[in-house]
N, C-alpha and C positions, 0 to 999 in steps of 0.2 A: 707229457712225465705222467706216469700213472702211478698206483700204489699208494704208500704211506708219504711220501714225499707232497704228493700233491695235497694229499688230505692237510697235512701241517700247514702248507700254505695258506689254503682256504680257511683251515682253523683259524690261525691266525686272525683274518679278515673278520671270519664269522663272530669269533668270539668277544673281540673290539665293537661289533656292531650291537651283540645280545648284550653286551656290558653296558653301553649306553642307551640302548632301549630300555633294559630294564632300570636304570636309573632313571631316566627320565619319566617311563610309566609308574614306578613306584611314588615319586614325589608328584604326579599327578592325581595317583589313586590317593593319595594321603590326603591331597588338597579337597578332591571332592567327597571323600567319606566326613573328614572335618567341617565341610559346608553344610553337607545332610545332617550331620550331628546338630548343629547348629539351627538349621533348619527346623528339626524336631524338637528340639529343647524349647525354640520360641514358641513352636505350636500347640505345645503341652503345657505352655505356661511356666516353664521351670527357669525361665531366664526372661529378663525384659528386651523390648526392642533394642534399646540403648546397649544393654549388655550384651548382645548378637552382634550387633555393629561394632561394638568392639575388640572382640571376639576376631570378627573377619577382619579388623584390620590390623588386629595382632598377626594373624594368619599373614595375611600380604606383608609386613614387615619380616616378618622369619622367613617368608618365601623369598625376599629380595636377596637376603645371605644365604640363600639354598645352592645357587647355581657355585660358589665357591665349594661347597661341602659336598655336593655332587661330582664337580671335577676331581676332589681329593679321594672320592670312592673311586671314578672312573682310572685315578693315575693309581692309585694301591692296585687295583685290579687288572691294569693291565701289567705292572710290573710282575706280579706274580704268575700272569699269563705267559711273559717271558721268560721269568726263572723256571716254570713249568716246562718252558720248551727248549728251554737250554741256549738261549740267545743271549748276548750281550747287551748290557744297558749302555746307552751313550756316555755315560761316567767312565764305564771299562772300556768301551772304545778310545775316549778320548785319552786317557790313561797308558794306553797301549799305543798310539800313536806319539804320546810324550817319550816313551820309553825308546821306541823306535828313533825317533828324531836324536836323541842323546845317543843310542848307539852309533848311528849316522856321525854324529859328530866326533866321536871317539875314532873311529876308523879312517875318519879325514886326516884329523891331528895324526895316527899313526902312519897315515900314506905321506903325510908331509914331514914325518920324519927320516924315510928312507931315503 
């Protein structure tokens, strides 16, 4: 398959991969930058070694909660991508499935009446 259809299929996978990499990359960059700021502040005497350690510990504690935040960002990004590509969400597919099942039951009951 060539043309736009193929680009869209490749685009979804590429988009998901890029969103995930960007999320992880942003988190990693943030950690590196914060650690560098803490190191500089310590070297310049702006904070004590104990304060630097406390900041690092807070950073670690914050990062333990970061995966859920990253998951939320990825989830929202994927949902936006699906809407942009006009693809149905899982809940929309489930709703359609329930509607089809209800219609099938109605048809069966009508056939039984005949």
